[in-house]
C-alpha positions in Angstrom: -137.8 36.8 -44.8 -139.5 35.2 -47.9 -141.5 36.8 -50.3 -145.0 35.9 -48.8 -144.2 37.4 -45.4 -142.7 40.5 -47.0 -146.1 40.9 -49.1 -148.1 40.2 -46.3 -146.3 42.7 -43.9 -146.1 45.7 -46.4 -150.1 44.8 -47.4 -149.0 44.1 -51.3 -149.2 40.8 -53.6 -146.0 38.6 -54.5 -146.9 39.7 -57.8 -146.5 43.1 -57.1 -143.3 42.5 -55.4 -142.0 40.8 -58.5 -143.0 43.8 -60.7 -141.3 46.4 -58.5 -138.4 43.9 -59.0 -138.6 44.1 -62.5 -138.6 47.7 -62.4 -135.4 47.7 -60.0 -137.3 49.4 -57.3 -136.6 46.4 -54.8 -133.9 44.4 -55.0 -134.1 40.8 -53.7 -131.4 38.7 -52.1 -131.2 35.0 -53.6 -130.7 32.4 -51.3 -128.7 29.0 -52.0 -132.0 27.1 -53.2 -133.1 30.3 -55.5 -135.6 31.6 -53.1 -136.1 35.4 -52.8 -134.8 36.7 -49.5 -136.0 40.3 -47.9 -134.8 41.9 -44.9 -136.6 45.2 -42.9 -134.7 47.5 -45.5 -137.0 46.1 -47.9 -140.0 46.3 -45.9 -139.3 50.0 -45.8 -138.7 50.3 -49.4 -141.9 48.9 -50.2 -143.8 50.8 -47.5 -142.1 54.1 -49.0 -143.1 53.4 -52.3 -146.8 52.5 -51.5 -147.2 55.7 -49.2 -146.1 57.6 -52.2 -148.5 55.9 -54.6 -151.4 56.3 -52.1 -150.8 60.2 -52.5 -150.6 59.9 -56.3 -147.4 59.4 -57.5 -146.5 57.1 -60.1 -143.9 54.3 -59.6 -141.0 56.0 -61.5 -141.4 59.0 -59.2 -140.6 56.9 -56.3 -137.3 56.1 -57.3 -135.4 59.0 -55.7 -137.2 58.2 -52.4 -136.2 54.4 -52.8 -132.4 55.4 -53.8 -132.4 57.9 -50.9 -133.7 54.8 -48.4 -130.7 52.6 -50.2 -128.2 55.4 -49.5 -128.5 54.8 -45.9 -130.9 57.9 -45.2 -133.0 58.0 -42.4 -136.4 58.8 -44.9 -136.8 58.6 -48.6 -137.2 62.2 -48.5 -134.0 63.4 -47.1 -132.2 63.5 -50.3 -132.6 66.7 -52.9 -133.8 64.7 -55.8 -136.7 63.5 -53.4 -137.4 67.1 -52.8 -137.3 67.9 -56.5 -140.1 65.2 -57.1 -142.2 66.7 -54.4 -141.7 70.1 -56.1 -142.6 68.8 -59.5 -145.6 66.9 -58.1 -147.1 70.3 -55.9 -146.6 71.9 -59.7 -148.7 69.2 -61.3 -151.3 69.3 -58.6 -151.6 73.0 -58.7 -152.1 73.0 -62.5 -154.8 70.4 -62.2 -156.6 72.6 -59.7 -156.3 75.6 -61.8 -157.9 73.7 -64.7 -160.7 72.3 -62.4 -161.3 75.9 -61.0 -161.9 77.1 -64.8 -164.2 74.4 -65.3 -166.1 75.0 -62.2 -166.6 78.7 -63.1 -167.6 77.5 -66.5 -170.4 75.3 -65.1 -171.2 77.9 -62.4 -171.8 80.6 -65.2 -174.1 77.9 -67.1 -176.0 77.3 -64.3 -176.6 81.1 -63.7 -177.9 81.4 -66.8 -180.0 78.5 -67.0 -181.6 79.9 -63.5 -182.1 83.2 -65.2 -183.8 81.6 -68.3 -186.1 79.5 -65.9 -187.2 82.3 -63.8 -188.3 84.1 -66.7 -190.3 81.6 -67.8 -189.7 78.2 -70.2 -187.5 79.1 -73.1 -188.1 77.7 -76.8 -186.7 74.1 -75.7 -188.7 73.9 -72.7 -192.8 73.7 -73.0 -194.7 72.6 -70.3 -197.7 70.5 -71.2 -200.6 72.3 -72.4 -198.7 75.2 -74.0 -197.6 75.1 -77.6 
C-alpha cells in the first residue's frame, strides 16, 4: 500500500507518517519509482504508536514497543523493554496523582477556611452594601 492508504487505514495524516519515518519509528520500502510502499506490518506499528500516544506516551517512549513488533513478537508489549516503559509511565502517573492530591488538599483547606469565615459574618475584605 502507498502512504495515503496507510494513513487512511491508520487514522493519521501522511505528514504524521513522514514524521514517524524521520524518527525511525516507521521505515518504508521504496518502489522503483521512489514511492513509499507499506505492508500490514507497518499498519500494526502505526496503530501501536497511536494507541500508546492516546494513553499519554511520548513518541520516544513508543520505540521499545515498535522494536518489539519489528522483532516479530505478536504484540508490542511482549518484550522486557516495553514492560520497563510501562513501569516508568506508571511511576510518573503515580507521582502526578500525588501532586494533584496535595493541591486538592490545599484547595480544600482554603475552602474550609473561607466557609468558616463567611459563616461568622463578612471578613475585613467583604463588606456588604450599606455597611461601612
